C-alpha positions in Angstrom: 0.0 0.0 0.0 1.2 3.5 -0.8 1.1 6.2 1.9 1.3 9.9 1.3 1.5 13.1 3.1 1.9 16.7 2.0 3.3 20.0 3.0 3.0 23.6 1.8 6.3 25.1 0.6 7.4 28.3 -1.1 7.0 26.6 -4.4 3.5 25.1 -3.7 2.2 22.0 -2.0 4.6 19.0 -2.2 3.3 15.5 -1.8 5.6 12.7 -0.6 4.7 9.1 -1.4 6.1 6.1 0.5 5.7 2.4 -0.1 6.7 0.0 2.6 10.0 1.3 4.0 11.0 3.7 1.1 10.3 7.1 -0.2 9.3 6.4 -3.8 7.9 9.6 -5.3 7.6 13.3 -4.8 4.8 15.1 -6.6 3.9 18.8 -7.1 0.2 18.3 -7.8 -2.4 15.8 -6.5 -3.1 14.1 -9.8 -1.4 11.0 -8.5 -4.3 10.5 -6.1 -6.1 8.5 -8.9 -5.1 4.9 -9.0 -1.6 4.2 -10.2 -0.8 2.0 -13.3 -1.2 -1.1 -11.2 -4.6 0.0 -9.7 -3.1 0.8 -6.3 -4.8 3.4 -4.2 -2.9 6.0 -2.2 -3.8 6.4 1.5 -3.3 9.8 3.2 -1.4 9.0 6.3 0.0 12.1 8.0 1.3 9.9 10.8 3.4 7.6 8.7 6.9 7.7 10.1 8.7 7.8 6.8 6.3 10.2 5.1 6.7 12.5 8.1 10.5 12.2 8.1 10.4 13.2 4.4 8.1 16.1 5.1 10.3 17.3 8.0 13.4 17.1 5.9 11.7 19.1 3.1 10.6 21.7 5.6 14.2 21.9 6.9 15.4 22.3 3.3 13.0 25.2 2.7 13.9 26.8 6.0 17.6 26.8 4.9 18.6 24.2 7.5 19.2 21.2 5.3 21.2 20.8 2.1 21.2 17.0 1.9 18.5 14.4 2.5 18.8 11.3 4.5 15.9 9.1 3.5 15.6 5.5 2.3 14.6 5.7 -1.3 13.6 3.3 -3.9 13.6 4.4 -7.5 12.0 2.5 -10.3 13.5 3.0 -13.7 15.8 1.7 -16.4 19.5 1.0 -15.7 20.3 4.1 -17.7 17.9 6.3 -15.7 19.3 5.0 -12.4 22.8 5.9 -13.6 21.7 9.4 -14.4 19.8 9.8 -11.1 22.9 8.6 -9.2 24.9 11.3 -11.0 22.3 13.9 -10.2 22.6 12.9 -6.5 26.2 14.0 -6.5 25.5 17.6 -7.5 26.0 19.6 -4.4 23.6 22.2 -2.9 24.2 25.5 -4.6 26.0 24.0 -7.6 24.7 23.4 -11.2 25.8 21.2 -14.0 24.7 21.0 -17.6 23.3 17.9 -19.3 26.6 17.4 -21.1 28.5 17.3 -17.7 26.2 14.5 -16.6 26.7 12.6 -19.9 30.4 12.8 -19.4 30.2 11.7 -15.8 28.4 8.5 -16.7 30.7 7.9 -19.7 28.0 8.4 -22.3 29.1 11.7 -23.9 26.6 11.5 -26.8 23.6 10.8 -24.6 22.7 14.4 -23.8 19.1 14.2 -24.9 18.6 10.9 -23.1 20.0 12.5 -20.0 17.3 15.1 -20.3 14.6 12.5 -20.6 15.9 10.6 -17.6 16.1 13.9 -15.7 12.5 14.6 -16.6 11.4 11.2 -15.3 13.1 11.6 -11.9 10.5 10.4 -9.4 12.2 12.3 -6.5 12.7 15.9 -7.5 14.5 18.0 -4.9 15.8 14.9 -3.0 17.4 13.8 -6.3 18.3 17.4 -7.4 17.3 17.4 -11.1 16.7 21.2 -10.7 20.4 21.6 -10.6 20.9 20.6 -14.2 20.8 23.5 -16.7 21.5 23.9 -20.4 25.0 24.1 -21.8 24.5 27.8 -22.5 23.5 28.4 -18.8 19.8 28.7 -19.7 17.2 27.1 -17.5 15.6 24.3 -19.5 13.2 21.5 -18.8 11.9 20.9 -15.3 9.1 18.6 -14.4 7.5 19.2 -17.7 6.2 22.8 -17.6 7.5 23.8 -14.2 10.5 25.8 -15.3 9.5 28.6 -12.9 9.8 26.1 -10.0 13.3 25.3 -11.1 14.2 28.9 -11.2 12.8 29.4 -7.6 14.7 26.4 -6.3 18.0 27.7 -7.8 17.3 31.1 -6.4 16.6 29.6 -3.0 20.0 27.7 -3.2 21.8 30.9 -4.1 22.7 29.8 -7.6 20.5 32.6 -9.3 20.0 36.1 -8.0 
């Protein structure tokens, strides 16, 4: 069974979704409340220990008291996507890299577009900091589909943009 909880943040309400002993997803809207692909229902559980830990850590992040997350995560994706997400996890708070940097880090220098697609499918935005990846020309490109303004706010919050 999937558990979820939510918290208001400076960028809007964030929903954390846990399954068993892992954080599995972070959402920026409540469309996930419909049944998932396997027909599972999500249960609102504000007292779920893991969901509350994730909420607490996100609140600390937005309060400027946390720059890294310490949560058990489980990410479903292809081997390639997991490689990309691992590389994203190494981008430090207040730092940005371009898609080409990530492609080089995972020894796939020609996979820049595929890096972008894996970045877009990141199920744990903020915790796995896909917002810290920008275009080669230093432009803000692609974030959670149409949420480029959210990426800009997160990078301002981290002191990358003024």
